[in-house]
PABAPA-895841 format. One line per field, with one value per residue: residue number from 1; residue in three letters; chain; x, z, y of N, C-alpha, C in turn. Coordinates in Angstrom, 1 decimal. Layout:
residues N
i <- [NUM ...]
aa <- [ALA ...]
ch <- [A ...]
n_xx <- [X ...]
n_zz <- [Z ...]
n_yy <- [Y ...]
ca_xx <- [X ...]
ca_zz <- [Z ...]
ca_yy <- [Y ...]
c_xx <- [X ...]
c_zz <- [Z ...]
c_yy <- [Y ...]
//
This chain:
residues 261
i <- [1 2 3 4 5 6 7 8 9 10 11 12 13 14 15 16 17 18 19 20 21 22 23 24 25 26 27 28 29 30 31 32 33 34 35 36 37 38 39 40 41 42 43 44 45 46 47 48 49 50 51 52 53 54 55 56 57 58 59 60 61 62 63 64 65 66 67 68 69 70 71 72 73 74 75 76 77 78 79 80 81 82 83 84 85 86 87 88 89 90 91 92 93 94 95 96 97 98 99 100 101 102 103 104 105 106 107 108 109 110 111 112 113 114 115 116 117 118 119 120 121 122 123 124 125 126 127 128 129 130 131 132 133 134 135 136 137 138 139 140 141 142 143 144 145 146 147 148 149 150 151 152 153 154 155 156 157 158 159 160 161 162 163 164 165 166 167 168 169 170 171 172 173 174 175 176 177 178 179 180 181 182 183 184 185 186 187 188 189 190 191 192 193 194 195 196 197 198 199 200 201 202 203 204 205 206 207 208 209 210 211 212 213 214 215 216 217 218 219 220 221 222 223 224 225 226 227 228 229 230 231 232 233 234 235 236 237 238 239 240 241 242 243 244 245 246 247 248 249 250 251 252 253 254 255 256 257 258 259 260 261]
aa <- [UNK UNK UNK UNK UNK UNK UNK UNK UNK UNK UNK UNK UNK UNK UNK UNK UNK UNK UNK UNK UNK UNK UNK UNK UNK UNK UNK UNK UNK UNK UNK UNK UNK UNK UNK UNK UNK UNK UNK UNK UNK UNK UNK UNK UNK UNK UNK UNK UNK UNK UNK UNK UNK UNK UNK UNK UNK UNK UNK UNK UNK UNK UNK UNK UNK UNK UNK UNK UNK UNK UNK UNK UNK UNK UNK UNK UNK UNK UNK UNK UNK UNK UNK UNK UNK UNK UNK UNK UNK UNK UNK UNK UNK UNK UNK UNK UNK UNK UNK UNK UNK UNK UNK UNK UNK UNK UNK UNK UNK UNK UNK UNK UNK UNK UNK UNK UNK UNK UNK UNK UNK UNK UNK UNK UNK UNK UNK UNK UNK UNK UNK UNK UNK UNK UNK UNK UNK UNK UNK UNK UNK UNK UNK UNK UNK UNK UNK UNK UNK UNK UNK UNK UNK UNK UNK UNK UNK UNK UNK UNK UNK UNK UNK UNK UNK UNK UNK UNK UNK UNK UNK UNK UNK UNK UNK UNK UNK UNK UNK UNK UNK UNK UNK UNK UNK UNK UNK UNK UNK UNK UNK UNK UNK UNK UNK UNK UNK UNK UNK UNK UNK UNK UNK UNK UNK UNK UNK UNK UNK UNK UNK UNK UNK UNK UNK UNK UNK UNK UNK UNK UNK UNK UNK UNK UNK UNK UNK UNK UNK UNK UNK UNK UNK UNK UNK UNK UNK UNK UNK UNK UNK UNK UNK UNK UNK UNK UNK UNK UNK UNK UNK UNK UNK UNK UNK UNK UNK UNK UNK UNK UNK]
ch <- [A A A A A A A A A A A A A A A A A A A A A A A A A A A A A A A A A A A A A A A A A A A A A A A A A A A A A A A A A A A A A A A A A A A A A A A A A A A A A A A A A A A A A A A A A A A A A A A A A A A A A A A A A A A A A A A A A A A A A A A A A A A A A A A A A A A A A A A A A A A A A A A A A A A A A A A A A A A A A A A A A A A A A A A A A A A A A A A A A A A A A A A A A A A A A A A A A A A A A A A A A A A A A A A A A A A A A A A A A A A A A A A A A A A A A A A A A A A A A A A A A A A A A A A A A A A A A A A A A A A A A]
n_xx <- [4.4 5.6 5.8 7.5 9.9 10.7 11.0 13.2 15.2 15.4 16.2 18.7 20.0 20.0 21.6 24.1 27.7 28.5 27.4 26.2 25.2 24.0 26.5 28.1 30.0 29.8 31.6 32.6 34.7 36.0 35.9 37.7 40.0 40.4 40.5 42.3 41.3 40.4 40.7 39.5 40.7 39.4 40.2 39.9 37.9 38.3 38.4 36.8 37.8 36.0 35.9 34.3 32.1 33.3 34.4 37.1 40.2 42.4 45.8 48.3 49.3 50.4 51.6 52.6 53.7 54.0 53.8 51.7 49.4 47.7 46.8 44.5 43.3 40.7 41.6 44.4 47.4 49.7 53.1 56.4 59.0 61.9 64.0 63.4 61.6 58.3 55.4 52.7 51.0 50.7 49.3 48.3 47.1 44.0 42.3 39.4 38.5 39.8 40.8 41.4 43.2 43.9 47.0 49.1 51.7 54.6 58.1 60.1 63.2 65.4 63.4 61.5 59.0 55.8 55.3 52.8 51.3 49.7 49.4 49.8 47.9 48.4 46.8 46.9 45.1 43.5 41.6 38.9 39.5 42.2 45.1 44.8 45.3 44.7 44.7 44.7 44.5 45.4 44.2 44.8 42.4 40.2 37.3 33.9 33.3 32.0 31.5 32.2 32.8 34.1 32.8 33.6 32.4 31.9 32.2 30.2 28.0 27.1 24.5 22.6 23.0 20.6 18.4 16.9 13.4 12.1 11.2 9.1 10.7 10.2 11.3 13.7 16.6 19.9 22.1 23.1 23.9 22.6 19.9 17.1 16.2 13.5 10.3 8.6 9.8 9.6 7.0 7.3 9.0 7.7 7.4 10.2 11.6 14.2 17.4 19.1 22.0 25.1 25.7 23.3 21.7 22.9 22.3 19.5 19.3 20.5 18.6 16.5 17.6 17.8 15.1 14.2 15.5 18.0 20.4 21.5 21.0 23.8 25.5 28.5 28.6 26.7 27.9 30.2 29.0 27.9 30.2 31.1 29.2 29.9 32.4 31.8 30.3 32.4 33.4 34.8 35.6 33.7 35.2 37.3 35.7 34.7 37.1 38.3 36.3 35.9 33.7 32.0 32.3 30.3 28.1 28.0 27.4 25.0 23.3 23.4 22.2 19.6 18.8 18.6 16.4]
n_zz <- [121.2 120.8 118.0 117.6 118.8 117.3 114.9 115.5 116.0 113.6 111.9 113.0 112.2 109.4 109.1 109.8 109.3 107.5 105.2 104.4 101.5 99.7 97.7 98.0 99.7 101.4 102.1 103.5 102.5 104.7 106.6 105.7 105.8 108.5 109.5 109.4 107.2 106.9 104.3 103.0 100.6 98.7 97.5 94.1 93.8 94.2 94.5 94.0 94.2 94.3 93.2 91.9 92.7 94.2 92.5 92.1 90.6 90.1 90.6 91.4 92.6 95.2 96.4 99.4 99.9 97.1 96.4 96.8 95.8 93.1 90.8 88.7 86.6 85.6 83.9 82.9 84.9 86.7 85.5 86.4 86.1 84.0 85.8 87.8 89.6 91.1 89.7 90.8 89.7 87.0 83.8 82.7 84.5 85.1 86.1 87.8 89.2 90.9 90.6 92.6 93.3 94.5 94.0 93.0 95.3 94.7 94.5 94.7 93.6 95.9 97.4 100.3 102.0 103.7 106.8 107.5 105.2 105.0 103.9 102.9 100.9 99.1 97.8 95.7 94.9 92.9 93.0 93.2 95.6 95.7 96.2 97.5 99.9 100.3 102.4 102.9 104.6 103.3 103.3 102.7 101.9 102.2 100.9 100.6 99.9 101.9 100.7 97.4 96.3 97.1 97.7 97.7 98.9 98.7 101.6 101.6 100.7 102.8 104.9 106.9 110.4 112.6 114.9 117.5 118.2 120.8 123.8 126.5 129.5 130.9 133.2 135.4 135.8 137.3 137.1 134.8 134.7 136.8 136.3 135.4 132.3 130.4 130.9 128.8 126.3 124.0 123.2 122.6 120.4 118.0 115.7 114.8 112.3 111.4 111.0 113.7 114.3 116.1 115.8 115.0 117.2 119.2 118.4 118.7 121.4 122.3 121.5 123.1 125.7 125.4 125.1 127.6 129.1 130.0 128.7 127.4 124.3 122.4 124.5 126.2 126.6 124.8 122.3 122.4 122.3 119.7 118.2 118.7 117.4 114.7 114.5 114.9 112.5 110.7 110.9 113.2 116.2 119.2 121.5 120.4 119.5 121.9 123.2 121.4 121.1 123.7 125.2 128.2 129.2 130.6 130.0 127.2 126.9 128.2 126.6 124.1 125.0 125.6 123.1 121.7 122.6]
n_yy <- [70.4 68.0 67.9 70.1 69.3 67.0 68.3 70.1 68.2 66.9 69.0 69.6 67.3 67.6 69.9 69.1 69.0 67.2 64.9 61.8 60.4 57.9 56.9 59.0 61.4 64.4 67.4 70.5 73.3 74.6 72.6 70.7 72.2 72.5 70.0 66.9 65.0 61.5 59.2 56.3 54.1 51.8 48.5 47.9 49.7 52.6 56.2 59.4 62.8 65.6 68.9 70.6 72.2 74.2 76.0 76.1 75.3 72.5 72.6 71.4 68.2 66.1 63.0 61.6 58.9 57.3 54.6 52.9 54.1 55.6 58.3 60.0 62.7 64.9 66.9 69.0 69.1 71.2 71.2 70.2 72.6 73.4 73.9 72.2 73.1 73.9 75.3 76.6 78.5 78.1 78.2 75.9 74.1 72.9 71.0 69.6 67.4 64.6 61.2 58.6 55.5 52.2 50.6 47.7 47.3 49.2 49.2 51.9 53.2 54.7 55.8 56.0 54.0 54.0 52.4 51.3 51.5 53.7 57.1 60.6 62.9 65.8 68.6 71.3 74.1 76.7 79.6 82.0 83.1 82.9 80.9 77.6 75.0 71.6 68.8 65.3 62.2 59.1 55.9 52.5 50.1 47.2 45.4 46.6 50.0 52.8 55.1 56.4 58.8 61.9 65.0 68.3 71.3 74.8 77.0 78.9 77.6 76.1 75.0 77.4 77.7 76.2 77.5 75.9 75.6 77.5 75.9 75.5 74.5 71.2 70.4 71.7 71.0 71.1 69.5 67.4 64.6 63.6 63.5 61.7 60.1 61.5 60.1 59.8 59.6 58.0 58.5 61.2 61.2 59.8 57.0 57.0 57.6 58.3 56.9 55.5 55.8 56.3 59.1 60.2 59.5 61.0 63.5 63.5 63.0 65.4 67.3 66.5 67.0 69.8 70.6 70.1 71.9 71.3 71.5 74.4 76.1 77.0 77.0 76.0 73.2 72.5 73.3 71.6 69.1 69.3 69.4 66.8 65.4 66.0 64.8 62.1 61.8 61.9 59.5 58.9 57.2 56.6 57.1 58.7 60.9 61.9 62.6 64.5 66.4 67.3 67.0 65.9 62.6 61.2 62.8 62.7 59.9 59.7 61.4 59.9 57.6 58.5 59.3 57.0 55.7]
ca_xx <- [5.8 6.2 6.2 8.7 11.1 11.0 11.5 14.5 16.2 15.5 17.0 20.1 20.6 20.2 22.6 25.4 28.7 29.0 26.3 26.4 24.0 24.4 28.0 28.7 30.3 29.9 32.2 32.8 36.1 36.6 36.1 38.9 41.1 40.6 40.6 43.1 40.3 40.9 40.0 39.8 40.7 39.2 40.7 39.0 36.8 38.9 37.6 37.0 37.7 35.3 36.0 33.6 31.2 34.0 34.9 38.6 40.9 43.5 47.1 49.3 49.0 51.5 51.3 53.8 54.2 53.2 54.0 50.4 48.2 47.9 45.7 44.3 42.5 39.8 42.2 45.8 48.0 51.0 54.3 57.7 59.7 63.2 64.9 62.9 60.7 56.9 54.7 51.2 50.3 50.8 48.0 47.8 46.4 42.6 41.5 38.5 38.2 40.8 40.4 42.5 43.0 45.0 47.8 50.0 52.8 55.8 59.4 60.8 64.6 65.7 62.1 61.0 57.6 55.3 55.3 51.4 50.6 49.0 50.2 48.9 47.9 48.3 46.2 47.0 44.1 43.5 40.2 38.6 40.1 43.6 45.5 44.4 45.9 43.9 45.4 44.0 45.2 45.0 44.3 44.4 41.4 39.5 35.9 33.0 33.4 30.8 31.3 33.2 33.1 34.1 32.4 33.9 31.6 32.3 31.5 29.0 26.9 26.8 23.2 22.7 22.7 19.2 18.1 15.7 12.3 12.1 10.2 9.2 11.2 9.3 12.1 14.8 17.7 21.2 23.2 22.6 24.0 21.7 18.5 16.7 15.6 12.0 9.5 7.7 10.6 9.0 5.8 7.7 9.6 7.0 7.8 11.6 11.9 15.6 18.3 19.7 23.4 25.5 25.6 21.8 21.2 23.5 21.5 18.2 19.5 20.7 17.3 15.7 18.1 17.5 13.7 13.9 16.2 19.2 21.5 21.1 21.5 24.9 26.3 29.8 28.3 26.0 28.9 31.0 28.2 27.8 31.5 31.1 28.4 30.7 33.5 31.2 30.0 33.6 33.9 35.6 35.1 33.1 36.3 37.9 34.8 34.7 38.4 38.6 35.3 36.0 32.4 32.2 32.0 29.0 27.1 28.0 26.8 23.6 22.6 23.2 21.2 18.2 18.5 18.4 15.2]
ca_zz <- [121.8 120.1 116.7 117.6 119.2 116.1 113.9 115.9 115.9 112.1 111.3 113.4 111.3 108.1 109.1 110.2 108.3 106.7 104.9 103.5 100.7 98.8 97.6 98.0 101.0 101.2 103.2 103.1 102.5 106.1 107.3 105.2 106.3 110.0 109.9 108.5 107.0 106.5 103.2 102.7 99.2 98.7 96.4 93.0 93.7 94.0 95.1 93.4 95.0 93.4 93.6 90.9 93.4 94.8 91.5 92.1 89.7 90.7 90.0 91.7 93.5 95.7 97.3 100.2 99.5 95.9 96.1 96.9 95.3 91.8 90.6 87.4 86.8 84.4 83.2 83.1 86.1 86.4 85.5 86.9 85.1 83.7 86.9 88.7 90.6 90.8 89.4 90.9 89.0 85.6 83.1 82.2 85.5 85.0 86.6 88.9 89.8 90.9 90.8 93.4 93.3 95.0 93.0 93.6 95.8 93.9 95.2 94.0 94.1 96.7 98.0 101.4 102.0 105.0 107.4 107.5 103.9 105.0 103.5 102.7 99.6 99.1 96.6 95.6 94.0 92.6 92.8 93.4 96.9 95.7 96.3 98.7 100.1 100.9 102.7 103.3 104.9 102.5 104.0 101.8 102.5 101.4 101.1 99.9 100.5 102.3 99.6 96.4 95.9 98.1 97.1 98.5 98.6 99.4 102.9 101.4 100.4 104.0 105.5 108.0 111.6 113.0 116.3 117.9 118.7 122.3 124.4 128.0 130.1 131.8 134.4 135.4 136.5 137.2 136.9 133.7 134.9 137.9 135.9 134.6 131.0 130.4 130.8 127.6 125.1 122.9 122.7 122.1 119.1 117.4 114.3 114.6 110.9 111.1 111.5 115.0 114.6 117.3 115.6 115.0 118.6 119.9 118.0 119.3 122.9 122.5 121.3 124.3 126.8 125.2 125.3 129.0 129.8 130.6 127.9 126.6 122.9 122.4 125.7 126.0 126.5 123.5 121.2 122.4 121.8 118.2 117.7 118.8 116.2 113.5 114.6 114.6 111.1 110.0 111.1 114.4 117.3 120.3 122.3 119.8 119.5 123.3 123.5 120.6 121.3 125.0 126.0 129.3 128.8 131.1 129.3 125.9 127.0 128.5 125.4 123.2 125.6 125.4 121.7 121.1 123.1]
ca_yy <- [70.2 66.8 68.3 71.0 68.5 66.2 69.3 70.5 67.1 66.7 70.1 69.4 66.3 68.2 70.9 68.6 69.5 66.1 64.1 60.6 60.1 56.9 56.6 60.4 62.1 65.8 68.2 71.9 73.7 74.9 71.3 70.1 73.1 72.4 68.6 66.1 64.0 60.2 58.7 54.9 53.8 50.3 47.8 47.6 50.7 53.9 57.3 60.6 64.0 66.5 70.3 71.4 73.1 75.4 76.9 76.0 74.3 71.8 72.9 70.4 67.1 65.3 61.9 61.3 57.6 56.9 53.2 52.1 54.8 56.4 59.2 60.6 63.9 65.2 68.0 69.0 69.6 71.9 70.3 70.8 73.4 72.9 74.0 71.2 73.8 73.8 76.6 76.4 79.5 77.8 78.3 74.5 73.4 73.2 69.9 69.8 66.1 63.6 59.8 57.9 54.1 51.4 49.8 46.8 48.1 49.3 49.6 52.9 53.4 55.9 56.3 55.2 53.7 54.0 51.1 50.7 51.7 55.0 58.3 61.8 63.5 67.3 69.2 72.7 74.7 78.1 80.0 83.4 83.5 82.7 79.5 76.9 73.7 70.6 67.6 64.1 60.9 58.0 54.6 51.4 49.3 46.2 45.3 47.6 51.3 53.4 56.1 56.4 60.1 63.0 66.3 69.5 72.4 76.1 77.3 79.7 76.7 75.4 75.5 78.2 77.0 76.3 77.7 75.1 76.3 77.6 75.2 75.7 73.3 70.5 70.3 72.7 70.4 71.8 68.5 66.5 63.2 63.1 63.6 60.5 60.4 61.6 58.8 59.8 59.9 57.3 59.2 62.5 60.9 58.7 56.6 56.7 57.5 58.5 55.9 55.8 55.5 57.1 60.5 60.6 59.4 62.1 64.7 63.4 63.3 66.8 67.9 66.2 67.8 71.2 70.8 70.0 72.9 70.7 72.0 75.6 76.3 78.0 76.9 75.3 71.8 72.4 73.3 70.4 68.0 69.5 69.0 65.4 64.9 66.2 63.9 60.8 61.7 61.8 58.1 58.7 56.3 57.3 57.5 59.9 62.0 62.5 63.2 65.7 67.5 67.8 66.8 65.0 61.2 60.8 63.6 62.0 58.6 60.0 61.9 58.8 56.7 59.1 59.4 55.6 55.1]
c_xx <- [6.4 6.6 7.4 10.0 11.6 11.6 12.9 15.5 16.4 16.4 18.4 20.8 20.9 21.4 24.0 26.4 29.0 27.8 26.7 25.2 24.4 25.9 28.7 28.9 30.5 30.6 32.3 34.3 36.7 36.8 37.3 40.1 41.4 40.7 41.5 42.2 41.0 40.0 40.4 39.6 40.6 39.7 39.6 37.9 37.4 37.9 37.9 36.9 37.2 35.3 35.2 32.7 32.0 34.4 36.4 39.0 42.1 44.8 48.1 48.8 50.2 51.0 52.6 54.5 53.4 53.3 52.7 49.2 48.6 46.7 45.7 43.4 41.7 40.4 43.7 46.2 49.3 52.2 55.5 58.4 61.1 64.2 64.4 62.0 59.3 56.3 53.2 50.4 50.2 49.4 47.4 46.9 44.9 41.7 40.5 38.1 39.5 40.2 41.6 42.1 44.2 45.8 48.6 51.3 54.0 57.0 60.1 62.2 64.7 64.5 61.7 59.5 57.1 55.1 53.9 50.7 49.9 49.9 49.2 49.0 47.7 47.8 46.2 46.0 44.2 42.0 40.1 39.3 41.6 43.9 45.1 45.1 45.0 44.8 44.5 44.9 44.6 45.2 43.9 43.4 40.9 38.0 35.1 33.1 32.1 30.5 32.4 33.5 33.0 33.9 32.7 33.1 32.1 31.6 30.3 27.8 26.4 25.4 23.4 22.3 21.2 19.1 16.9 14.6 12.3 10.9 10.3 9.6 10.2 10.0 13.2 16.0 19.0 22.3 22.6 22.7 23.2 20.2 18.2 16.1 14.1 11.3 8.8 8.5 10.0 7.8 6.2 8.3 8.9 7.6 9.2 12.0 13.3 16.4 19.0 21.1 23.9 25.4 24.2 21.3 21.7 22.7 20.1 18.3 19.7 19.4 16.4 16.2 17.8 16.0 13.4 14.7 17.5 20.4 21.0 21.7 22.6 25.8 27.6 29.5 27.6 27.0 29.8 30.3 28.0 29.1 31.6 30.3 29.2 31.7 32.9 30.8 31.2 34.2 34.7 34.9 34.5 34.2 37.0 37.0 34.7 36.0 38.6 37.6 35.4 34.7 32.7 31.6 30.6 27.8 26.9 27.1 25.3 22.8 22.4 22.1 19.8 17.8 18.2 17.1 14.0]
c_zz <- [121.0 118.7 116.6 117.9 118.0 115.1 114.2 115.7 114.4 111.5 111.8 112.6 110.0 108.0 109.7 109.0 107.3 106.5 104.0 102.8 99.6 98.8 97.6 99.4 100.7 102.4 102.6 103.3 103.8 106.9 106.9 105.7 107.7 110.4 108.9 108.2 106.5 105.4 102.9 101.2 99.1 97.4 95.3 92.9 93.4 94.6 94.3 94.4 94.0 93.9 92.7 91.6 93.9 93.8 91.4 91.1 90.4 90.0 90.2 92.7 93.9 96.6 98.1 99.9 98.3 95.5 96.1 96.2 94.0 91.6 89.1 87.6 85.5 83.6 83.5 84.5 85.8 86.4 86.1 85.8 84.9 84.9 88.1 89.8 90.2 90.6 89.5 90.2 87.5 85.0 82.7 83.2 85.5 85.4 87.7 89.7 89.8 91.2 91.4 93.4 93.9 93.8 93.8 94.1 94.9 94.7 94.3 94.5 94.8 97.3 99.1 101.3 103.5 105.5 107.4 106.2 103.9 104.5 103.4 101.3 99.8 97.8 96.7 94.5 93.9 92.3 93.0 94.7 96.9 95.8 97.6 98.7 100.8 101.2 103.3 103.7 104.1 103.2 103.0 102.6 101.6 101.6 100.3 100.6 100.9 101.4 98.6 95.8 97.0 97.4 98.1 98.0 99.3 100.7 102.7 101.1 101.7 104.5 106.7 109.3 112.0 114.5 116.7 118.4 120.2 122.8 125.9 128.7 131.0 133.2 134.3 136.2 136.4 137.0 136.0 134.1 136.1 137.5 135.1 133.3 131.2 130.2 129.5 126.3 123.9 122.3 122.2 120.7 118.5 116.0 114.1 113.1 110.5 111.7 112.7 115.1 115.7 117.0 115.6 116.5 119.4 119.6 118.7 120.8 123.2 122.4 122.6 125.5 126.6 125.5 126.8 129.8 130.4 130.0 127.1 125.3 123.0 123.6 125.3 125.8 125.1 122.3 121.2 121.9 120.2 117.6 117.7 117.7 114.9 113.4 114.3 113.1 110.2 110.1 112.3 115.4 118.4 121.2 121.8 119.8 120.9 123.5 122.7 120.8 122.7 125.8 127.1 128.9 129.3 130.4 127.9 125.9 127.3 127.3 124.4 123.7 125.4 124.0 121.0 121.6 122.2]
c_yy <- [69.0 67.2 69.2 70.3 67.7 67.1 69.7 69.5 66.9 67.8 70.0 68.4 66.9 69.1 70.4 68.9 68.4 65.2 63.0 60.4 59.1 56.7 58.0 60.9 63.5 66.5 69.6 72.3 73.9 73.6 70.6 70.9 72.8 71.0 67.8 64.9 62.7 59.7 57.3 54.7 52.3 49.7 47.6 48.7 52.1 55.0 58.6 61.8 65.1 67.9 71.2 72.5 74.4 76.4 76.9 75.1 73.8 72.1 71.8 69.4 66.3 64.2 61.6 60.0 57.1 55.4 52.4 52.8 55.5 57.2 59.6 61.8 64.1 66.4 68.0 69.5 70.3 71.0 71.0 71.5 72.8 72.9 73.1 71.9 73.6 75.2 76.4 77.4 79.2 77.8 76.9 73.8 73.8 72.0 70.3 68.6 65.2 62.2 59.1 56.4 53.4 50.7 48.7 47.5 48.0 49.8 50.6 53.1 54.7 56.6 55.4 55.0 53.7 52.6 50.4 50.9 53.0 56.1 59.5 62.2 65.0 67.8 70.7 73.2 76.2 78.5 81.5 83.9 83.2 81.2 78.9 75.5 72.8 69.4 66.5 63.0 59.8 56.7 53.5 50.5 48.2 46.2 46.4 48.9 51.9 54.6 56.0 57.8 61.1 64.3 67.4 70.7 73.7 76.3 78.1 78.8 75.9 75.9 76.3 77.4 77.2 76.5 76.9 76.0 76.3 76.8 75.3 74.4 72.6 70.4 71.3 72.1 71.3 70.8 67.4 65.1 62.7 63.1 62.4 61.0 60.6 60.3 58.7 60.0 59.2 57.9 60.6 62.3 59.7 58.3 56.2 56.6 57.7 57.4 56.3 55.3 56.4 58.6 61.0 60.5 60.5 63.4 64.7 63.6 64.7 67.6 67.7 67.0 69.3 71.5 70.8 71.0 72.5 71.2 73.2 75.6 77.3 77.9 76.1 73.8 71.6 72.3 72.1 69.2 68.1 69.0 67.5 64.7 64.9 65.1 62.5 60.7 61.7 60.3 57.9 57.8 57.2 57.9 58.8 61.1 62.7 63.2 64.5 66.8 68.1 67.7 65.8 63.6 60.8 61.6 63.0 60.8 58.8 60.4 60.8 57.9 57.2 59.1 58.1 55.0 55.4]
//
């Protein structure tokens, strides 16, 4: 049982939709489509957006407020035509990587600037599935970044979801927030080899609740907790993860509490 629980928790971590490894952050195409991801661009560092894995080429790039950010690419982008219109189907567009960096703020004539320095970047790509649009929120930041490269992978490369090994419940509670944490959690999860940030603690707590029959795999609460894990891995706060996932606050806190023991 101990081995199965640790395996289930580890696999849940591996299959999260977002993985930070060194200075690289990996996401999948659908995650970008369904979320307005925030990207912090730190002074003196910059950030690359890498689309090599998707097989797409970048055709056009727009920044809402270009007064604080500049970008370069590893290939050509489509240019405006003589009639001032854009042609995303142009043959010249063949870039696969963008490099974004902060610049000293510039005042452009007849151009407004955002009040807080934040803005959005829109990337138009072309691939085997036709044209796609990616949008990100750009946030100017200082200090050292947690990652300097965002790698976008196709959804086909996403690891298949893992169904935890069925374990006979030790208890059969009906109300999660009234059930005390198992007394032997530390013996169930020896070594604590995985870092216990909030996202990892939530995964462990979910594995514990599943093993005890308190949350069934595939249930609404299970799915909401998984969504909360994804949001935490995107850098969202606990409050925002609770609000956007719809998981009950008391359930969220209980799972994290169990996972941190």
